[in-house]
MIDOSE-1310 file (N, C-alpha, C; in nm, 2 decimals, decimal comma, always signed):
residues 86
xxxx	+0,66/-0,91/+7,02/+0,64/-0,94/+6,88/+0,59/-0,82/+6,81; +0,66/-0,72/+6,81/+0,63/-0,60/+6,74/+0,70/-0,59/+6,61; +0,70/-0,70/+6,53/+0,76/-0,70/+6,40/+0,68/-0,63/+6,30; +0,74/-0,54/+6,22/+0,67/-0,47/+6,11/+0,63/-0,57/+5,99
xxxx	+0,52/-0,57/+5,95/+0,48/-0,65/+5,84/+0,50/-0,58/+5,71; +0,56/-0,64/+5,62/+0,59/-0,58/+5,49/+0,52/-0,66/+5,38; +0,40/-0,61/+5,34/+0,33/-0,67/+5,24/+0,26/-0,57/+5,15; +0,22/-0,62/+5,03/+0,14/-0,54/+4,94/+0,00/-0,59/+4,93
xxxx	-0,10/-0,51/+4,96/-0,24/-0,56/+4,95/-0,27/-0,62/+4,82; -0,36/-0,72/+4,82/-0,39/-0,79/+4,69/-0,45/-0,70/+4,59; -0,53/-0,60/+4,63/-0,58/-0,50/+4,53/-0,47/-0,43/+4,45; -0,37/-0,40/+4,52/-0,25/-0,33/+4,46/-0,18/-0,42/+4,36
xxxx	-0,16/-0,55/+4,41/-0,10/-0,65/+4,32/-0,18/-0,67/+4,19; -0,31/-0,69/+4,21/-0,40/-0,71/+4,10/-0,39/-0,60/+4,00; -0,40/-0,47/+4,05/-0,40/-0,35/+3,97/-0,26/-0,34/+3,89; -0,15/-0,38/+3,95/-0,02/-0,37/+3,88/-0,02/-0,48/+3,78
xxxx	-0,08/-0,60/+3,80/-0,07/-0,71/+3,70/-0,16/-0,67/+3,58; -0,28/-0,60/+3,61/-0,36/-0,56/+3,51/-0,29/-0,46/+3,43; -0,22/-0,37/+3,49/-0,14/-0,26/+3,41/-0,04/-0,33/+3,32; +0,03/-0,43/+3,38/+0,14/-0,50/+3,29/+0,08/-0,56/+3,18
xxxx	-0,04/-0,64/+3,20/-0,10/-0,71/+3,09/-0,15/-0,61/+2,99; -0,22/-0,50/+3,03/-0,27/-0,41/+2,94/-0,17/-0,34/+2,85; -0,06/-0,31/+2,92/+0,06/-0,25/+2,85/+0,11/-0,35/+2,73; +0,12/-0,47/+2,77/+0,17/-0,57/+2,68/+0,07/-0,58/+2,56
xxxx	-0,06/-0,59/+2,59/-0,16/-0,59/+2,49/-0,14/-0,48/+2,39; -0,14/-0,36/+2,44/-0,13/-0,24/+2,37/+0,00/-0,22/+2,28; +0,11/-0,28/+2,33/+0,23/-0,27/+2,26/+0,27/-0,39/+2,17; +0,22/-0,51/+2,22/+0,26/-0,63/+2,14/+0,14/-0,69/+2,06
xxxx	+0,02/-0,65/+2,10/-0,09/-0,70/+2,03/-0,17/-0,82/+2,09; -0,09/-0,90/+2,15/-0,15/-1,02/+2,21/-0,06/-1,08/+2,32; -0,12/-1,16/+2,41/-0,04/-1,23/+2,50/-0,11/-1,36/+2,54; -0,04/-1,47/+2,55/-0,09/-1,60/+2,59/-0,08/-1,62/+2,75
xxxx	-0,15/-1,72/+2,78/-0,15/-1,76/+2,93/+0,00/-1,79/+2,97; +0,07/-1,87/+2,89/+0,21/-1,90/+2,92/+0,29/-1,78/+2,92; +0,28/-1,70/+2,82/+0,37/-1,58/+2,82/+0,34/-1,49/+2,94; +0,21/-1,47/+2,98/+0,19/-1,39/+3,10/+0,25/-1,45/+3,22
xxxx	+0,25/-1,58/+3,23/+0,31/-1,65/+3,35/+0,46/-1,64/+3,35; +0,52/-1,68/+3,24/+0,66/-1,69/+3,23/+0,73/-1,56/+3,21; +0,68/-1,47/+3,14/+0,74/-1,34/+3,11/+0,72/-1,24/+3,23; +0,59/-1,24/+3,27/+0,55/-1,14/+3,37/+0,53/-1,19/+3,51
xxxx	+0,53/-1,33/+3,53/+0,51/-1,38/+3,66/+0,37/-1,37/+3,71; +0,27/-1,36/+3,63/+0,13/-1,35/+3,67/+0,07/-1,49/+3,66; +0,04/-1,55/+3,77/-0,01/-1,68/+3,78/-0,15/-1,70/+3,73; -0,24/-1,60/+3,75/-0,38/-1,61/+3,72/-0,41/-1,51/+3,61
xxxx	-0,36/-1,53/+3,49/-0,38/-1,43/+3,37/-0,53/-1,42/+3,34; -0,60/-1,53/+3,34/-0,74/-1,53/+3,31/-0,82/-1,43/+3,41; -0,79/-1,44/+3,53/-0,85/-1,35/+3,64/-0,81/-1,21/+3,61; -0,70/-1,18/+3,56/-0,67/-1,03/+3,54/-0,73/-0,99/+3,41
xxxx	-0,75/-1,08/+3,31/-0,82/-1,04/+3,19/-0,97/-1,02/+3,22; -1,02/-1,10/+3,32/-1,16/-1,07/+3,36/-1,17/-0,93/+3,43; -1,07/-0,90/+3,51/-1,07/-0,77/+3,57/-1,07/-0,66/+3,47; -0,98/-0,67/+3,36/-0,97/-0,57/+3,26/-1,11/-0,56/+3,18
xxxx	-1,17/-0,68/+3,15/-1,30/-0,67/+3,09/-1,40/-0,59/+3,18; -1,40/-0,62/+3,30/-1,49/-0,55/+3,40/-1,47/-0,39/+3,41; -1,34/-0,36/+3,36/-1,31/-0,22/+3,35/-1,35/-0,15/+3,22; -1,40/-0,23/+3,13/-1,45/-0,18/+2,99/-1,37/-0,22/+2,88
xxxx	-1,25/-0,28/+2,90/-1,17/-0,32/+2,78/-1,23/-0,44/+2,71; -1,22/-0,42/+2,57/-1,28/-0,53/+2,49/-1,16/-0,63/+2,45; -1,16/-0,74/+2,52/-1,05/-0,83/+2,50/-1,10/-0,97/+2,44; -1,04/-1,00/+2,33/-1,08/-1,12/+2,26/-0,99/-1,24/+2,31
xxxx	-1,05/-1,36/+2,31/-0,99/-1,48/+2,35/-1,00/-1,59/+2,25; -0,87/-1,65/+2,21/-0,87/-1,76/+2,12/-0,80/-1,87/+2,19; -0,83/-1,99/+2,15/-0,75/-2,10/+2,21/-0,64/-2,14/+2,10; -0,52/-2,16/+2,16/-0,41/-2,19/+2,07/-0,32/-2,31/+2,14
xxxx	-0,24/-2,37/+2,06/-0,15/-2,47/+2,11/-0,01/-2,40/+2,13; +0,04/-2,40/+2,25/+0,18/-2,34/+2,27/+0,26/-2,42/+2,36; +0,39/-2,41/+2,34/+0,48/-2,49/+2,43/+0,53/-2,39/+2,54; +0,56/-2,45/+2,66/+0,61/-2,38/+2,77/+0,76/-2,38/+2,76
xxxx	+0,83/-2,33/+2,87/+0,97/-2,32/+2,87/+1,04/-2,45/+2,88; +0,96/-2,56/+2,92/+1,02/-2,69/+2,93/+0,99/-2,77/+2,80; +0,92/-2,71/+2,70/+0,89/-2,77/+2,57/+0,77/-2,86/+2,57; +0,69/-2,85/+2,68/+0,56/-2,92/+2,68/+0,45/-2,84/+2,62
xxxx	+0,37/-2,91/+2,54/+0,26/-2,83/+2,47/+0,13/-2,83/+2,55; +0,06/-2,71/+2,54/-0,06/-2,69/+2,62/-0,15/-2,62/+2,53; -0,28/-2,64/+2,54/-0,39/-2,55/+2,49/-0,41/-2,44/+2,58; -0,39/-2,31/+2,54/-0,40/-2,20/+2,63/-0,47/-2,09/+2,56
xxxx	-0,51/-1,99/+2,63/-0,58/-1,87/+2,58/-0,47/-1,77/+2,53; -0,51/-1,72/+2,41/-0,43/-1,61/+2,35/-0,53/-1,49/+2,35; -0,48/-1,38/+2,43/-0,57/-1,27/+2,45/-0,52/-1,15/+2,35; -0,62/-1,07/+2,31/-0,58/-0,96/+2,23/-0,69/-0,85/+2,25
xxxx	-0,65/-0,72/+2,24/-0,74/-0,62/+2,25/-0,82/-0,61/+2,12; -0,95/-0,58/+2,13/-1,03/-0,57/+2,01/-0,99/-0,44/+1,94; -0,96/-0,44/+1,82/-0,91/-0,32/+1,75/-0,75/-0,33/+1,74; -0,69/-0,42/+1,81/-0,55/-0,44/+1,79/-0,46/-0,35/+1,88
xx	-0,33/-0,36/+1,86/-0,23/-0,28/+1,94/-0,22/-0,14/+1,88; -0,18/-0,05/+1,97/-0,17/+0,09/+1,93/-0,06/+0,12/+1,84
């Protein structure tokens, strides 16, 4: 059983997800939980926003009503960088 394991450490995945979300915030101004999940495949958007806040980024959160890709409505977080997009 000398199979080579091909995996990416969780820390690397989290860092990449943070980078994707931060880039989205900087270029688009805001991102919702649903958009983060459906557009970027990030299942725990709130966790990554927590990580970004711990890195010193000022991220505001508002609650909004938004529909998912199936047309169901949810109250979700809408995140934006304090000071807006670049």
